[in-house]
ROGU-328667 format. One record per residue (C-alpha): residue number from 1; x, y, z. Coordinates in Angstrom, 3 decimals, always signed. Each point is the difference from the previous one (the first is absolute). Layout:
# ROGU-328667
R  num         X         Y         Z
R  NUM         X         Y         Z
...
***
This chain:
# ROGU-328667
R  num         X         Y         Z
R    1   -74.100    +5.898  -118.487
R    2    +2.681    +2.023    +0.201
R    3    -0.684    -0.270    +4.014
R    4    -0.009    -3.625    -0.424
R    5    +3.446    +0.080    -1.456
R    6    +1.251    +2.452    +2.635
R    7    -1.233    -1.533    +2.513
R    8    +2.208    -3.346    -1.605
R    9    +2.500    +1.859    -0.593
R   10    +0.752    +1.114    +3.337
R   11    -0.747    -3.719    +2.048
R   12    +3.339    -0.507    -2.647
R   13    +1.483    +2.304    +1.718
R   14    -0.734    -0.572    +3.161
R   15    +0.795    -3.604    -0.492
R   16    +3.618    +1.273    -1.237
R   17    +1.658    +1.928    +2.598
R   18    -0.621    -2.818    +2.780
R   19    +1.613    -2.302    -2.229
R   20    +2.896    +2.654    -0.994
R   21    +0.768    +0.189    +4.122
R   22    -0.230    -3.373    -0.049
R   23    +2.842    -0.676    -2.803
R   24    +1.552    +2.814    +0.785
R   25    +0.788    -0.888    +3.745
R   26    +0.884    -2.696    -1.450
R   27    +2.299    +0.536    -1.976
R   28    +1.951    +1.617    +2.799
R   29    -0.518    -2.368    +2.809
R   30    +2.290    -2.660    -2.950
R   31    +2.775    +3.039    -0.665
R   32    +0.199    -0.027    +3.653
R   33    +0.334    -4.100    +0.605
R   34    +2.372    +0.538    -3.218
R   35    +2.191    +2.101    +1.466
R   36    +0.806    -0.345    +3.790
R   37    -0.878    -4.342    -0.012
R   38    +0.172    -1.662    +2.418
R   39    +0.382    +3.758    +2.113
R   40    +3.029    +1.849    +1.055
R   41    +0.848    -0.615    +3.131
R   42    +1.008    +2.060    +3.249
R   43    +2.322    -0.401    +2.962
R   44    -3.800    +0.183    +2.919
R   45    -1.272    -2.405    -3.109
R   46    +2.747    -2.307    +0.442
R   47    -0.556    +0.152    +3.691
R   48    -3.528    -0.660    -0.107
R   49    +0.473    -2.984    -2.437
R   50    +2.873    -1.506    +2.813
R   51    -2.394    +0.027    +2.316
R   52    -2.967    -1.899    -2.342
R   53    +2.542    -2.775    -0.833
R   54    +1.203    -0.379    +3.434
R   55    -3.621    +0.842    +2.259
R   56    +1.762    +1.983    +2.193
R   57    -1.661    +3.867    +0.264
R   58    +0.722    +2.853    +1.292
R   59    -1.491    +3.480    +0.019
R   60    +2.125    +2.032    -1.266
R   61    -1.028    -0.613    -3.308
R   62    -3.811    -0.419    -0.696
R   63    -0.415    -4.146    +0.649
R   64    -3.334    +0.074    -1.906
R   65    +1.877    +0.434    -3.768
R   66    +1.927    -2.788    +1.769
R   67    -2.388    -2.114    +1.203
R   68    -1.942    +0.679    -4.044
R   69    +3.537    -0.860    -0.729
R   70    -0.126    -3.813    +1.415
R   71    -3.582    -0.663    -1.472
R   72    +2.083    -0.056    -3.099
R   73    +3.631    -2.336    +0.852
R   74    -1.745    -3.154    -0.006
R   75    -1.323    +0.495    -4.411
R   76    +2.882    +2.537    -0.560
R   77    +3.442    +1.645    +1.226
R   78    +1.312    +3.610    -0.523
R   79    -2.394    +3.061    -0.662
R   80    -2.693    -0.367    -2.523
R   81    -2.666    -0.997    +2.099
R   82    +0.459    +3.628    +1.670
R   83    +0.795    +1.599    -3.375
R   84    -3.128    -1.555    -2.086
R   85    -2.525    +0.491    +3.456
R   86    +1.450    +4.314    -0.597
R   87    +0.447    +0.444    -3.476
R   88    -4.092    -2.214    -0.675
R   89    -1.594    +1.956    +2.800
R   90    +1.678    +3.304    -1.024
R   91    -1.636    +0.153    -4.096
R   92    -3.233    -1.400    +1.857
R   93    -0.374    +2.924    +2.730
R   94    +0.930    +2.589    -3.388
R   95    -2.595    -1.520    -2.870
R   96    -2.542    -0.003    +3.084
R   97    +0.186    +4.110    +0.797
R   98    +0.683    +0.203    -4.068
R   99    -3.126    -2.028    -0.585
R  100    -2.536    +1.980    +3.163
R  101    +1.383    +3.589    -2.156
R  102    -0.748    -1.469    -3.212
R  103    -3.694    -0.895    +1.672
R  104    -0.704    +3.345    +1.365
R  105    +1.141    +1.470    -3.423
R  106    +3.591    +1.445    +1.047
R  107    +2.145    -2.323    -2.894
R  108    +2.895    +2.969    -0.480
R  109    -0.138    -0.899    +4.001
R  110    +0.074    -3.600    -0.625
R  111    +2.994    -0.130    -2.437
R  112    +1.839    +2.513    +2.376
R  113    -0.360    -1.896    +3.208
R  114    +2.002    -3.674    -2.650
R  115    +2.343    +3.406    -1.617
R  116    +0.645    +0.538    +3.850
R  117    +0.281    -3.491    +1.114
R  118    +2.748    -0.905    -2.357
R  119    +2.405    +3.558    +0.506
R  120    +3.437    -1.012    +0.572
R  121    +0.520    -0.493    +3.805
R  122    -3.390    -1.896    +0.311
R  123    +0.997    -2.168    -3.002
R  124    +3.957    -1.211    +1.545
R  125    -1.836    +0.407    +3.558
R  126    -2.119    -3.084    -0.586
R  127    +3.225    -2.119    -0.859
R  128    +1.322    -0.288    +3.015
R  129    -1.534    -1.919    +3.408
R  130    -0.117    +2.923    +2.019
R  131    -2.703    -0.212    +3.106
R  132    -0.511    +3.929    -1.252
R  133    -1.131    -1.476    -3.006
R  134    -3.154    -2.644    +1.493
R  135    -0.729    +2.880    +2.386
R  136    -0.748    +2.366    -3.151
R  137    -1.849    -2.571    -1.944
R  138    -2.072    -1.667    +3.230
R  139    -1.172    +4.728    +0.223
R  140    -0.093    -0.268    -3.346
R  141    -2.560    -2.779    -0.033
R  142    -1.716    +1.513    +2.862
R  143    -0.910    +2.841    -2.124
R  144    -0.769    -2.048    -3.228
R  145    -2.800    -2.482    +1.955
R  146    -1.326    +3.648    +1.429
R  147    -0.173    +2.220    -2.798
R  148    -0.800    -2.579    -2.318
R  149    -3.356    -0.137    +1.682
R  150    -0.607    +3.313    +1.136
R  151    +1.052    +0.828    -3.154
R  152    -3.650    -0.425    -0.899
R  153    -1.708    +0.853    +3.126
R  154    -0.044    -3.759    +0.469
R  155    -0.025    -2.310    +3.497
R  156    +3.164    -1.368    +0.531
R  157    -0.846    -3.897    +0.375
R  158    +1.600    -2.532    +2.601
R  159    +2.459    -1.509    -2.012
R  160    +1.653    +2.996    -1.285
R  161    -0.083    +0.938    +4.183
R  162    +2.039    -3.321    +0.853
R  163    +2.145    +0.744    -2.614
R  164    +0.775    +3.516    +0.813
R  165    +0.170    -1.480    +4.163
R  166    +2.835    -1.890    -1.666
R  167    +1.622    +2.723    -2.215
R  168    +0.303    +2.094    +3.164
R  169    +1.028    -2.896    +2.580
R  170    +2.862    -1.341    -2.331
R  171    +0.509    +4.166    -0.863
R  172    +0.645    +1.270    +3.875
R  173    +1.919    -2.750    +1.001
R  174    +2.645    -0.113    -3.339
R  175    +1.289    +3.679    +1.248
R  176    -1.054    +1.239    +3.812
R  177    -0.678    +3.563    -0.864
R  178    -2.564    -1.030    -3.479
R  179    -2.717    +0.750    +3.006
R  180    +1.244    +3.493    -0.763
R  181    -1.777    -0.467    -3.532
R  182    -2.288    -2.738    +0.902
R  183    -2.137    +2.282    +2.629
R  184    -1.233    +2.361    -3.533
R  185    -0.895    -2.905    -2.024
R  186    -2.192    -1.450    +3.065
R  187    -1.453    +3.199    -0.091
R  188    -1.103    -0.475    -3.052
R  189    -1.009    -3.398    -0.375
R  190    -2.079    -0.037    +2.919
R  191    -0.575    +4.139    +1.108
R  192    +0.265    +2.213    -2.900
R  193    -2.042    +2.661    +1.375
R  194    +2.031    +1.004    +2.482
R  195    +2.803    +1.891    -2.772
R  196    -2.974    +2.925    +0.996
R  197    +0.415    +0.057    +3.517
R  198    +2.834    +2.283    +1.359
R  199    +0.467    -2.615    +3.376
R  200    -1.514    -3.029    -0.536
R  201    +1.874    -1.071    -3.105
R  202    +3.425    +0.704    +2.515
R  203    -1.707    -1.659    +2.431
R  204    -0.434    -3.051    -2.001
R  205    +3.796    +0.043    -1.492
R  206    +1.310    +0.670    +3.732
R  207    -1.922    -3.318    +1.490
R  208    +1.150    -2.467    -3.096
R  209    +3.554    +0.687    +0.856
R  210    -0.375    -0.354    +3.774
R  211    -1.381    -2.786    -0.379
R  212    +1.663    -1.966    -2.450
R  213    +3.637    +0.690    +0.493
R  214    -0.221    -1.664    +3.541
R  215    -1.773    -3.118    -1.684
R  216    +3.657    -0.055    -2.625
R  217    +1.921    -1.852    +2.706
R  218    -2.264    -1.979    +1.101
R  219    -1.637    -1.787    -2.965
R  220    +3.911    +0.110    -1.186
R  221    +1.081    -1.890    +3.169
R  222    -3.492    -1.805    +0.519
R  223    -1.649    -1.393    -3.031
R  224    +3.633    +0.296    -2.425
R  225    +2.019    -1.079    +2.568
R  226    +2.699    +2.562    -0.189
R  227    +2.868    +0.208    +2.266
R  228    -0.402    +3.900    +1.380
R  229    +3.810    +1.859    -1.558
R  230    -1.176    +3.627    +1.814
R  231    -0.203    +2.118    -3.284
R  232    -1.653    +2.753    +2.375
R  233    +4.018    +0.592    +1.453
R  234    +1.204    +1.104    -3.439
R  235    -2.317    +2.851    -0.026
R  236    +0.396    +0.596    +3.693
R  237    +3.708    +0.489    -0.833
R  238    -0.135    +2.170    -3.212
R  239    -1.253    +2.789    +1.696
R  240    +2.140    +0.205    +3.215
R  241    +2.492    -0.478    -2.535
R  242    -1.903    +2.911    -2.062
R  243    -0.389    +1.951    +2.965
R  244    +3.310    +0.206    +1.112
R  245    +1.898    +0.881    -3.413
R  246    -3.189    +3.331    -0.347
R  247    +0.289    +0.739    +3.595
R  248    +3.496    -0.472    +1.055
R  249    -1.178    -1.577    +3.122
R  250    +2.103    -2.620    +0.695
R  251    -0.750    -0.836    +4.332
R  252    -2.832    -3.084    -1.476
R  253    +3.557    -2.146    -0.651
R  254    +1.569    +0.976    +3.343
R  255    +0.315    -3.503    +0.173
R  256    +2.500    -0.061    -2.233
R  257    +2.933    +2.460    -0.425
R  258    +0.870    -1.203    -2.718
R  259    -3.271    +1.065    -2.473
R  260    +1.163    +3.428    -1.201
R  261    -1.483    +2.701    -2.051
R  262    +2.939    -0.878    -2.704
R  263    -1.526    -3.599    +0.643
R  264    -3.603    +0.688    -0.528
R  265    -0.069    +2.241    -3.111
R  266    +2.501    -2.904    -0.845
R  267    -2.668    -3.054    +0.592
R  268    -3.218    +2.315    -1.269
R  269    -1.545    +0.783    -2.983
R  270    -3.566    +1.390    -1.096
R  271    -0.346    -2.893    -2.204
R  272    +0.165    -2.991    +1.705
R  273    +0.865    -1.242    +3.612
R  274    +1.782    -3.130    -1.033
R  275    +3.457    +1.657    +0.222
R  276    -0.764    -0.323    +3.513
R  277    +0.497    -3.137    +1.107
R  278    +3.611    -0.387    -1.778
R  279    +3.212    +0.375    +0.902
R  280    +0.787    +2.324    +2.960
R  281    -3.633    +1.630    -0.366
R  282    -0.939    -3.969    +1.512
R  283    +1.399    +1.994    +3.261
R  284    -3.740    +2.423    +0.321
R  285    -1.546    -3.145    +0.262
R  286    -4.075    -0.405    +0.801
R  287    -1.522    +2.461    +2.495
R  288    -3.404    -0.026    +1.715
R  289    -3.364    +0.666    -1.030
R  290    -0.139    +2.655    +2.743
R  291    +3.337    +1.734    -1.462
R  292    -1.816    -0.319    -3.248
R  293    -2.579    +2.646    +1.412
R  294    +1.532    +2.054    +2.499
R  295    +3.094    +1.286    -3.039
R  296    -3.103    +0.991    -2.641
R  297    -1.835    +1.612    +3.103
R  298    +3.170    +1.535    +0.988
R  299    +1.550    +1.049    -3.595
R  300    -3.329    +0.256    -2.151
R  301    +1.554    +2.403    -2.361
R  302    +3.577    -1.965    -1.141
R  303    -2.799    -3.360    +0.788
R  304    -1.961    +1.602    -3.387
R  305    +2.514    +1.672    -1.757
R  306    +1.256    -3.701    -0.382
R  307    -3.448    -1.012    -0.485
R  308    -0.447    +2.067    -3.156
R  309    +3.477    -0.958    -1.026
R  310    -0.957    -3.533    -0.501
R  311    -3.158    +0.755    -1.886
R  312    +2.212    +1.877    -2.276
R  313    +2.238    -2.866    -0.818
R  314    -3.157    -2.465    +0.199
R  315    -1.608    +2.285    -3.295
R  316    +3.070    +0.889    -1.899
R  317    -0.411    +3.774    +0.729
R  318    +3.283    +1.977    +0.117
R  319    +2.166    -3.100    -0.270
R  320    +3.129    -1.136    -1.896
R  321    -0.617    -2.099    -3.013
R  322    -0.801    -3.731    +1.311
R  323    +2.053    -3.267    -1.242
R  324    -0.645    -2.723    -0.709
R  325    -1.219    -2.596    +2.952
R  326    -1.629    -2.401    -1.479
R  327    +2.166    -3.074    -1.155
R  328    +1.781    -3.002    +2.512
R  329    +1.178    -3.059    -0.417
R  330    -1.478    -3.169    +1.627
R  331    +0.905    -2.629    +2.368
R  332    -2.851    -2.462    -1.137
R  333    +0.466    -1.561    -3.034
R  334    -3.520    -0.787    -0.818
R  335    -0.779    +4.008    -0.196
R  336    +0.591    +0.532    -4.405
R  337    +1.373    +3.899    -0.585
R  338    -1.752    +1.120    -2.563
R  339    +2.204    +1.172    -3.458
R  340    -1.547    +3.652    +0.468
R  341    +0.779    +0.781    +3.247
R  342    +2.641    +3.120    -0.375
R  343    -2.751    +1.150    -2.594
R  344    -2.692    -0.195    +3.081
R  345    +2.616    +1.673    +2.117
R  346    +0.848    +2.732    -2.613
R  347    -4.031    +0.382    -0.550
R  348    -0.351    +0.511    +4.035
R  349    +2.898    +2.118    +0.229
R  350    -0.868    +2.430    -2.813
R  351    -3.647    -0.037    +1.381
R  352    +1.403    +1.783    +3.540
R  353    +2.017    +2.860    -1.614
R  354    -2.861    +0.699    -2.769
R  355    -1.419    +2.780    +1.534
R  356    -3.819    -0.978    -1.694
R  357    +0.457    -4.035    +2.487
R  358    +1.124    +2.654    +2.613
R  359    -1.918    -1.280    +3.443
R  360    -0.290    +3.895    +0.909
R  361    -1.685    +0.636    -2.787
R  362    -2.918    -2.631    +0.186
R  363    -0.441    +0.777    +3.484
R  364    -0.470    +3.819    -0.866
R  365    -2.206    -1.429    -2.266
R  366    -1.998    -2.093    +1.940
R  367    -0.200    +2.855    +2.959
R  368    -1.459    +2.175    -2.972
R  369    -2.316    -2.499    -1.061
R  370    -0.895    -0.415    +3.490
R  371    -0.493    +3.652    +0.794
R  372    -1.895    +0.893    -3.383
R  373    -2.541    -3.841    +0.828
R  374    -0.554    +1.009    +3.257
R  375    -0.992    +4.000    -0.741
R  376    -1.688    -0.144    -2.639
R  377    -3.663    -0.172    -0.242
R  378    -0.916    -0.034    -3.965
R  379    +1.729    -3.622    -1.064
R  380    -2.410    -2.154    -2.081
R  381    +0.231    -3.780    +0.340
R  382    +0.140    -0.367    +4.222
R  383    +1.575    -3.225    -0.822
R  384    +2.524    +1.524    -1.711
R  385    +0.824    +2.705    +2.628
R  386    +0.181    -2.938    +3.051
R  387    +2.276    -1.738    -2.459
R  388    +2.544    +3.143    -0.196
R  389    -0.228    +0.904    +3.932
R  390    +0.545    -3.383    +1.319
R  391    +3.010    -0.837    -2.390
R  392    +1.300    +3.463    +0.149
R  393    -0.176    -0.482    +3.961
R  394    +1.247    -3.399    +0.123
R  395    +3.348    +1.221    -1.616
R  396    +0.084    +2.955    +2.345
R  397    -0.352    -1.794    +3.165
R  398    +2.334    -3.016    -1.417
R  399    +3.145    +2.457    -0.270
R  400    -1.043    +2.590    +2.524
R  401    +0.138    -3.064    +2.134
R  402    +3.958    +0.271    -0.787
R  403    +0.353    +3.023    +2.174
R  404    -0.867    -1.992    +3.222
R  405    +1.195    -3.867    -0.692
R  406    +2.198    +0.255    -2.715
R  407    +3.928    -1.516    -0.086
R  408    +0.429    -0.247    -2.775
R  409    +0.342    +1.181    -3.334
R  410    -0.958    -2.018    -3.310
R  411    -1.544    +0.950    -3.382
R  412    -2.433    -3.439    +0.451
R  413    -1.589    +1.688    +3.175
R  414    -1.315    +2.215    -2.191
R  415    -1.842    -2.600    -2.971
R  416    -3.473    +0.050    +1.251
R  417    -0.470    +3.503    +1.443
R  418    +1.997    +1.462    -3.956
R  419    -2.713    -2.666    -1.300
R  420    -2.846    +1.893    +2.045
R  421    +0.193    +3.169    -0.633
R  422    +0.844    -0.533    -3.412
R  423    -3.915    -2.119    -0.138
R  424    -1.023    +3.202    +2.353
R  425    +0.511    +2.028    -2.841
R  426    -1.982    -1.933    -2.689
R  427    -2.686    -0.359    +2.282
R  428    -0.527    +3.874    +0.336
R  429    +0.265    +1.080    -3.128
R  430    -2.514    -2.776    -0.981
R  431    -2.457    +2.144    +3.004
R  432    +0.647    +3.139    -1.429
R  433    -2.540    +2.003    -2.066
R  434    +1.825    +1.062    -3.558
R  435    +0.917    +3.746    +0.443
R  436    +2.414    +2.682    +1.053
R  437    +2.341    -1.120    +2.805
R  438    -1.067    +0.930    +3.263
R  439    +2.608    +2.857    +2.480
R  440    +0.229    -3.367    +2.025
R  441    +1.052    -1.986    -2.509
R  442    +2.221    +2.351    -1.961
R  443    +1.862    +0.364    +3.729
R  444    +0.176    -3.395    +0.115
R  445    +2.475    -0.089    -3.836
R  446    +1.778    +2.688    +1.774
R  447    +1.552    -2.288    +2.967
R  448    -0.217    -2.766    -2.114
R  449    +2.231    +1.618    -2.743
R  450    +1.958    +2.392    +2.731
R  451    +1.271    -3.036    +1.493
R  452    +1.073    -1.709    -2.808
R  453    +2.094    +2.860    -0.624
R  454    +1.234    -0.515    +3.356
R  455    +0.554    -3.806    -0.460
R  456    +1.910    +1.211    -3.366
R  457    +2.440    +2.242    +2.301
R  458    +0.638    -2.285    +2.512
R  459    +1.253    -2.636    -2.887
R  460    +1.860    +2.457    -2.077
R  461    +2.096    +1.264    +2.880
R  462    +0.333    -2.667    +2.591
***
């Protein structure tokens, strides 16, 4: 009799947990909509909206987002459609991950996932119309759909593969460097066992990146009808100017005697390339890909210093306090402004400067989880171990790519890697057996704590 009552109570508890997850995610979705409706526009988003209105597209900004926007214009103008797509999908995918964790008896992990998703930077980011938000949600969805089935050793059905394909296509096109995060997720979906191979995994990741990048231009031009604007030039000139700034070698600019070391110092910043095409800096112009490669080969140390300085700026490591740059006045009257726009900007600014939300900290955390989940053999539940490994790998790969391809530092670029790093921690803690922390785990804690100490020191001193 008592056993029967216990089973009934257990069944009721099993039903209550998914209901609680659904209710909590629904409340947070409503809070997001109520706070940021109809979505907060930025300069980049306004350009994309303008292209959707005109029907004339370029590839400097992702044309796929403008094309998506254009689908709604016959029915409604403004930012609301993109905003609603973002927030509905975001909280749906978070609920899917949380529910999957609950089904494998990781209830604390389920609610930790929801708590992470509601942290100030993520809550604020989802109110802003950024292509980065679209990429982050797309990749979150790929992971959520795969984890929903892999966590219980179920085969992924065809309909889920179709959804994953759509999200992958959009996520990789809405951010040209998104493929660096997508590659680990593709391996997780199709070949998760590759994580145990020292050579097959890097080979698969490299092949995905190399094959996709040339396709981006073809798809943008031929499928999406975008005029080419040669955005790659910005990377070339940024690197050439950066190399000159660190090496002092001005011979590459011999074609124009007005380009002096003083001008290079004025134009170069490890934060972003934007100043190089403005005012007197525009005299530098654009140089060929051959010159770019030659400069890198000739001055590898200067190139390395320039790229590491940019990565430091990208992850907000040894960096001064950052001021808000997320509000502006739109020229389109149908783009309704949000009454809490300044609050959103303040949340993002505060998050940028709050050490616990610094991308440098989550970058180190993701590296630690990646190494621990790769080398530790006694983790329980292979599905959670795989989830920890691939979410950490996606985080590390995306941020690390800025060492090579970054030309600007924006907090929004780090939304996905920060979220993936924190989720990888949830999966790792769910996979490790109860008991004392291992030496490697303690070393990882020391590394994260030391990073936090450096970040605090940098913010106090700079």
